[in-house]
LONUBA-378040 format. One record per residue (C-alpha): residue number from 1; residue in three letters; x, y negated, z negated. Coordinates in pm, 1 decimal, always signed. Each point is the difference from the previous one (the first is absolute). Example, Ala and Ser with C-alpha at 12.3 -4.5 7.8 and 13.67 -1.06 7.14 Angstrom:
SITE  seq  type        c1        c2        c3
SITE    1   ALA   +1230.0    +450.0    -780.0
SITE    2   SER    +137.0    -344.0     +66.0
! end
This chain:
SITE  seq  type        c1        c2        c3
SITE    1   MET   +3891.8   +2892.2   -2050.1
SITE    2   THR    +143.2    +153.0    -315.2
SITE    3   THR    -153.1      -6.5    -346.6
SITE    4   ASN    +128.6    -250.3    -253.3
SITE    5   HIS    +170.8    +246.3    -233.7
SITE    6   PHE    +258.2    +276.4      +1.9
SITE    7   THR     -90.8    +351.0    -102.8
SITE    8   PRO    +180.1    +142.7    -307.8
SITE    9   ASN    +206.0    +219.8    +234.8
SITE   10   GLN    +112.1    -304.3    +199.0
SITE   11   VAL    +107.4    -180.1    -317.6
SITE   12   GLU    +194.8    +309.9    -104.3
SITE   13   GLN    +163.8     +14.5    +344.3
SITE   14   TYR    +109.4    -364.9     -26.2
SITE   15   HIS    +163.9     +54.5    -338.2
SITE   16   LYS    +170.4    +318.9    +120.3
SITE   17   GLU    +123.9    -119.5    +340.6
SITE   18   GLY     +19.6    -377.5     -45.7
SITE   19   TYR    -230.1     -87.4    +288.2
SITE   20   ILE    -331.0     +82.3    +162.6
SITE   21   ILE    -140.5     -68.5    +348.9
SITE   22   ILE    -364.0     -94.2     +52.3
SITE   23   LYS    -122.7     +37.3    +356.9
SITE   24   ASN    -244.7    -257.0    +141.5
SITE   25   PHE     +34.6    -227.7    -302.0
SITE   26   CYS    -108.2    -287.5    +225.0
SITE   27   SER    -233.3     +24.0    +297.5
SITE   28   LYS    +108.1     -61.4    +357.8
SITE   29   GLU    -198.5    -326.3      +1.8
SITE   30   GLU    +167.7    -122.0    -319.4
SITE   31   ILE    +346.4     +77.8    +135.3
SITE   32   GLU     -69.2    -172.4    +330.8
SITE   33   LYS    -112.7    -310.4    -188.7
SITE   34   MET    +299.5      +0.8    -237.5
SITE   35   TYR    +257.7     +65.1    +271.3
SITE   36   GLY    -149.9    -265.7    +224.4
SITE   37   ILE     +18.3    -259.4    -275.8
SITE   38   ALA    +353.3    +104.9     -95.8
SITE   39   ILE    +119.7     -53.2    +356.5
SITE   40   HIS    -180.2    -325.5     +71.4
SITE   41   ASP     +21.9    -186.0    -334.2
SITE   42   ASP    +333.2    -183.4     +22.4
SITE   43   ALA     +27.2     -18.4    -380.7
SITE   44   MET    +148.8    +349.8      +9.6
SITE   45   SER    +270.1     -82.1    +254.8
SITE   46   LYS     +82.5    -337.2    -159.6
SITE   47   ASN     +51.4    +163.7    -340.0
SITE   48   ALA    +175.2    +318.7    +111.4
SITE   49   LEU    +324.6    +106.2    -166.2
SITE   50   ASP    +274.5    +167.0    +204.1
SITE   51   LEU    +221.3    +249.2    -182.3
SITE   52   ASN    +289.1    +168.0    +180.4
SITE   53   ASP     +45.1    +374.8     -31.0
SITE   54   GLN    +350.3    +149.8      -3.5
SITE   55   THR     +24.0     -10.1    +380.2
SITE   56   GLY    -103.2    -365.3     +22.2
SITE   57   LYS    -350.7     +68.0    +129.1
SITE   58   LYS    -262.7    -214.2    -163.8
SITE   59   THR    -292.8    +119.1    -206.1
SITE   60   LYS    -279.0    -256.3     -13.7
SITE   61   LEU    -260.1     -49.5    -269.2
SITE   62   SER    -227.5    -268.7    -139.2
SITE   63   LEU     -57.8     +22.2    -376.6
SITE   64   TRP    -249.3    -180.9    -224.3
SITE   65   PHE    -114.9     +33.1    -360.0
SITE   66   THR    -358.1    -111.1     -60.0
SITE   67   PRO    -269.7    +203.4    +178.9
SITE   68   GLY    -235.6    -260.0    +143.1
SITE   69   ASN    -319.1     -13.2    +203.6
SITE   70   ASP    +172.8     +90.0    +324.6
SITE   71   ILE     -24.0    +332.3    +182.5
SITE   72   PHE    +290.9    +160.1    -185.8
SITE   73   GLY    -110.3    -141.4    -334.2
SITE   74   TYR    -332.7    +175.1     +46.2
SITE   75   LEU    +177.6    +327.0     +81.3
SITE   76   THR    +227.4     -36.4    -302.8
SITE   77   ARG    -294.7     -77.0    -229.1
SITE   78   SER    -247.8    +249.7    +148.1
SITE   79   GLU    -178.4    +254.0    -217.9
SITE   80   ARG    +142.3    +290.8    +197.9
SITE   81   MET    +351.6    -127.5     -66.8
SITE   82   VAL     -13.2    -118.8    -361.0
SITE   83   ASN    -201.1    +296.3    -129.6
SITE   84   ARG    +252.8    +242.9    +143.8
SITE   85   VAL    +301.1    -194.9    -122.6
SITE   86   ALA    -149.9      -6.7    -350.1
SITE   87   GLN     -20.1    +379.6      +2.4
SITE   88   LEU    +371.8     +33.2     +78.2
SITE   89   LEU    +155.6    -261.4    -227.8
SITE   90   ASP    +114.0    +134.2    -333.9
SITE   91   SER    -196.4    -258.0    -198.6
SITE   92   VAL    -345.1     -84.7    -131.1
SITE   93   SER     +54.2    -374.5     +51.3
SITE   94   PRO    -140.2    -184.8    +305.4
SITE   95   VAL    +154.2     +28.9    +346.2
SITE   96   CYS    +198.9    -304.1    +116.4
SITE   97   HIS    +145.1     -86.5    +340.3
SITE   98   PHE    +376.2     -60.1     +12.6
SITE   99   HIS     +32.5     -85.5    +369.2
SITE  100   SER     -98.8    +103.2    +350.6
SITE  101   LYS    +211.3      -0.1    +312.8
SITE  102   LEU     -64.8     +31.4    +370.3
SITE  103   MET    +267.3    +224.9    +149.6
SITE  104   GLN     +76.4     -85.9    +362.8
SITE  105   LYS    +225.2    +257.4    +167.7
SITE  106   GLU     +21.1    -111.4    +360.7
SITE  107   PRO     +71.9    +229.6    +298.2
SITE  108   LYS    +368.3     +75.4     +64.9
SITE  109   VAL    +126.8    -268.8    -238.2
SITE  110   GLY    -172.9     +72.6    -333.0
SITE  111   GLY    +267.1    +104.6    -249.3
SITE  112   ALA     +14.6    +277.7    -257.3
SITE  113   TRP     -82.1     -10.7    -369.3
SITE  114   GLU    +280.0    +171.4    -188.2
SITE  115   TRP     -58.9    +268.2    -263.4
SITE  116   HIS    -135.5    -165.5    -313.2
SITE  117   GLN    -252.0     +11.3    -278.7
SITE  118   ASP    -236.4    -294.9     -29.1
SITE  119   TYR     +97.4     -13.4    -366.3
SITE  120   GLY    +356.5     -43.2    +122.5
SITE  121   TYR    -118.2    -346.7    +103.7
SITE  122   TRP    -248.5     -57.1    -281.2
SITE  123   TYR    +246.0     +91.7    -274.4
SITE  124   LYS    +148.1    -345.7     +63.3
SITE  125   ASN    -343.8    -149.7     -62.7
SITE  126   GLN     +29.0    +176.5    -337.0
SITE  127   PHE    -323.4    +194.1     +16.8
SITE  128   MET      +6.6    +229.4    -299.9
SITE  129   PHE    -184.4    +311.8    +115.0
SITE  130   PRO     +47.7    +149.1    +349.4
SITE  131   ASP    -287.6    +244.4     -56.2
SITE  132   GLN    -227.1    -305.5     -10.7
SITE  133   LEU    +105.9    -115.2    +348.2
SITE  134   LEU    -101.9    +137.3    +338.3
SITE  135   SER     -41.5    -104.2    +361.6
SITE  136   VAL    -265.0     +68.5    +262.2
SITE  137   MET     +88.0     -17.7    +367.5
SITE  138   VAL    -284.4     -26.5    +251.4
SITE  139   ALA    +111.2     +64.4    +358.4
SITE  140   LEU    -116.8    -264.3    +248.4
SITE  141   THR    +153.4    +198.2    +287.7
SITE  142   PRO     +97.3    +367.0     +29.8
SITE  143   ALA    +320.2     +90.6    -186.6
SITE  144   ASN    +216.8    +286.9    +125.2
SITE  145   LYS    +362.5    +110.2     +27.8
SITE  146   GLN     +46.3    -193.3    +323.0
SITE  147   ASN     -97.2    -339.5    -140.1
SITE  148   GLY    +161.4     +38.4    -341.2
SITE  149   CYS    -263.2    +139.2    -236.8
SITE  150   ILE     +65.0     +21.0    -373.1
SITE  151   GLN    +193.9    +300.0    -126.0
SITE  152   VAL     -37.3    +110.8    -362.3
SITE  153   ILE    +183.7    +252.4    -215.4
SITE  154   LYS    -282.5    +195.0    -158.3
SITE  155   GLY     +13.2      -1.0    -379.1
SITE  156   SER    +298.6    -237.9     -19.4
SITE  157   HIS    -191.5    -240.2    -225.6
SITE  158   LYS     +80.8    +242.6    -280.7
SITE  159   LEU    +369.4     -91.0     +28.2
SITE  160   GLY     -69.8    -329.5    -173.8
SITE  161   ARG    +166.6    -316.3    +124.5
SITE  162   VAL    +324.1     +64.0    +187.6
SITE  163   ASN    +272.3    -259.4     +41.7
SITE  164   HIS     -46.8    -249.9    +282.8
SITE  165   GLY    +238.2    -233.2    +180.4
SITE  166   PHE     -13.0    -193.7    +324.3
SITE  167   ALA     -33.7    +165.3    +342.6
SITE  168   GLY     +18.6    -278.8    +256.5
SITE  169   GLU    -229.3    -265.6    -144.6
SITE  170   GLN    -219.5    +266.2    -153.6
SITE  171   VAL     +14.1    +172.1    -336.9
SITE  172   GLY     +98.4    +363.7     +48.3
SITE  173   ALA     +20.7    +304.2    -226.0
SITE  174   ASP    +320.0    +178.0    -103.7
SITE  175   MET     +55.2    +226.6    +300.0
SITE  176   THR    +161.5    +276.9    -204.0
SITE  177   MET    -323.6     +35.4    -193.5
SITE  178   VAL    -202.2     -23.2    +323.0
SITE  179   GLU    +207.5    +276.1    +162.1
SITE  180   ASN     -38.6    +217.5    -308.9
SITE  181   ALA    -374.0     -63.1      -1.1
SITE  182   LEU     -18.9    +102.6    +366.7
SITE  183   LYS    +174.6    +327.6     -88.0
SITE  184   THR    -245.8     +60.0    -282.8
SITE  185   MET    -337.6    -126.3    +119.8
SITE  186   GLU    -201.5     -12.6    +320.6
SITE  187   LEU     +36.2    -283.4    +251.3
SITE  188   VAL    -339.7    -101.5    +140.9
SITE  189   TYR     -63.9    -220.6    +303.3
SITE  190   VAL    -324.2    -186.2     -71.3
SITE  191   GLU    -153.2      +2.4    +347.0
SITE  192   ILE    -340.0    -165.5     -23.2
SITE  193   GLU    -258.6    -171.8    +216.7
SITE  194   ALA    -128.6    -355.2     -16.9
SITE  195   GLY    -239.0     -23.0    -294.7
SITE  196   ASP    +170.2    +268.9    -208.3
SITE  197   ALA    +141.4     -94.9    -341.8
SITE  198   LEU    +307.8    +115.9    -191.1
SITE  199   PHE      -3.2     -42.1    -380.2
SITE  200   PHE    +350.7     +36.2    -147.7
SITE  201   HIS    +174.3     -26.0    -338.1
SITE  202   SER    +250.4    -280.6     -63.1
SITE  203   ASN    +283.4    +248.9     -56.5
SITE  204   ILE     -43.5    +225.6    +302.8
SITE  205   LEU    +299.4     -13.7    +233.9
SITE  206   HIS    -101.8    -109.2    +348.5
SITE  207   ARG    +134.1    -157.6    +315.7
SITE  208   SER     -99.8     -67.9    +358.3
SITE  209   ALA    +210.9     +15.2    +315.8
SITE  210   ALA     +27.0    -272.3    +262.4
SITE  211   ASN    -277.0     -22.7    +258.5
SITE  212   GLU    +149.5    +151.4    +316.2
SITE  213   SER    -335.0     +25.3    +178.1
SITE  214   ASP    -186.9    -245.3    +221.0
SITE  215   LYS    -287.3     -21.4    -252.4
SITE  216   ALA     -19.1    -233.3    -300.1
SITE  217   ARG     -39.9    +142.3    -352.0
SITE  218   TRP    -190.0    -237.7    -224.8
SITE  219   SER    -136.4     +68.2    -345.3
SITE  220   ILE    -124.3    -179.5    -308.7
SITE  221   ILE    +148.3    +105.9    -333.9
SITE  222   SER    -163.4    -111.1    -325.6
SITE  223   CYS    +185.3     +48.4    -327.8
SITE  224   TYR    -181.2     +38.2    -330.9
SITE  225   SER     +82.3      -1.3    -369.2
SITE  226   ALA    -187.7     +53.6    -323.8
SITE  227   GLN     -57.4    -320.6    -196.2
SITE  228   SER    +182.9    +156.5    -294.5
SITE  229   ASN    +315.7     +32.6    +212.9
SITE  230   LEU    +192.9    -315.5     -88.3
SITE  231   ALA    +249.0    -151.4    +246.2
SITE  232   TYR    +257.1    -217.2    -174.3
SITE  233   ASN    +172.9    -135.9    +311.8
SITE  234   GLU    -294.6     -71.6    +231.9
SITE  235   THR    -103.7    -359.8     +59.9
SITE  236   SER    -321.3     +74.0    +190.2
SITE  237   THR    -309.0     +49.8    -214.6
SITE  238   ALA    -220.0    +233.5    +208.3
SITE  239   TRP    +138.9    +304.3    -184.8
SITE  240   GLN    -159.7    -131.6    -320.0
SITE  241   GLN    -350.7     -48.7    +140.9
SITE  242   PRO    -256.9    +283.6     +20.1
SITE  243   ILE    -120.4     +41.6    +357.5
SITE  244   GLN    -335.9    -151.2     +85.2
SITE  245   VAL    -150.0    +297.8    +182.5
SITE  246   VAL    -213.8     -52.5    +311.9
SITE  247   PRO    -229.5    +248.9    +175.9
SITE  248   ASP    +142.9    +197.9    +290.0
SITE  249   LYS    -231.3    -179.3    +243.4
SITE  250   ALA    +182.6    -330.8     -63.1
SITE  251   ILE    +259.8     +85.9    +266.7
SITE  252   MET    -259.2      +4.5    +277.2
SITE  253   GLU    -281.2    -218.2    -134.5
SITE  254   TRP    +133.1    -277.2    -223.0
SITE  255   GLU    +131.1    -336.9    +115.7
SITE  256   LEU    +378.4      -3.5     +30.5
SITE  257   GLU    +249.0    -264.9    -103.3
SITE  258   SER    +323.0     -56.6    +192.0
SITE  259   LEU    +307.3    +202.8     -86.8
SITE  260   GLY    +179.3    -334.6     -11.5
SITE  261   ASN    -139.2     -56.4    -350.2
SITE  262   ALA    +211.1    +284.6    -141.5
SITE  263   ASP    +291.8     -58.8    -240.2
SITE  264   PHE    +273.4    +150.5    +215.9
SITE  265   LEU    +338.7    +103.0    -137.7
SITE  266   LYS    +311.9    -174.6    +126.3
SITE  267   LYS    +311.2    +214.1     +31.8
SITE  268   GLU    +208.5    -218.3    -232.3
SITE  269   ASN    -256.1     +43.2    -279.4
SITE  270   ASP      +3.9    +380.7     -11.6
SITE  271   PRO    +194.5    +123.9    -307.2
SITE  272   ALA     +42.7    +342.5    +159.9
SITE  273   LEU    +217.7    -150.9    +274.6
SITE  274   LYS    +233.8    -184.9    -235.1
SITE  275   LYS    +328.7    +164.9     -82.2
SITE  276   THR     +46.7     +15.1    -375.2
SITE  277   GLY    +338.8    +171.6     -31.6
SITE  278   TRP    -129.4    +330.6    -133.6
SITE  279   GLU    -127.4    +163.3    +320.1
! end
């Protein structure tokens, strides 16, 4: 198990490269429990969104806003998570949870995520400060080139927000800028094991290929903002509420509520997926 804080060198690395990987962020027992619940709790499948990539393959995710007293709420609110996020956000105000999503990339059929910045989506929510937004992906299964692991362009968060339009049903970055970034900066395949965590800036360019393997790639991604980071086009309220932190042991020891209590997003309510005429 890792400690609950980054070292100064790790914080410096995040700001320089736009991401940082923490090995063994969750224990094997925690991952087995989370993955088992994710598979068997039908709330996730009933509330999953399907988004087509440019080839027509479907990417599947379930997204909710308020971190509750379920297994993923305890992960999102854990000391090891919130303390680290607080170190990376460019703010002294409290850490808030924007949303979490269970990414379900099934064998052979799981589609790609096109090149994008998370702030390419969240710009439409009218968050003011991208430096006060970040995401943390915890792998529930191994992620590698064969099953469509995340790819990042190291240091690309320093480009600022690039223009985004639609790529299939997804929001995708201006490919001229992506191609120029690939000529200028290093492409990294984030191959990690179950239990590892990837912390990444809202403006880093990233994508993932389709899952061509016979193994599923599942992960939980929690997105965080500083309370001072106002969002003028976001109807959910979780982003305004400081996180109620729980001890790390909550995942394994505390009583769990059903995932069915979560406030899931419906596709038609996502401002990022609405065409506004200026993409």
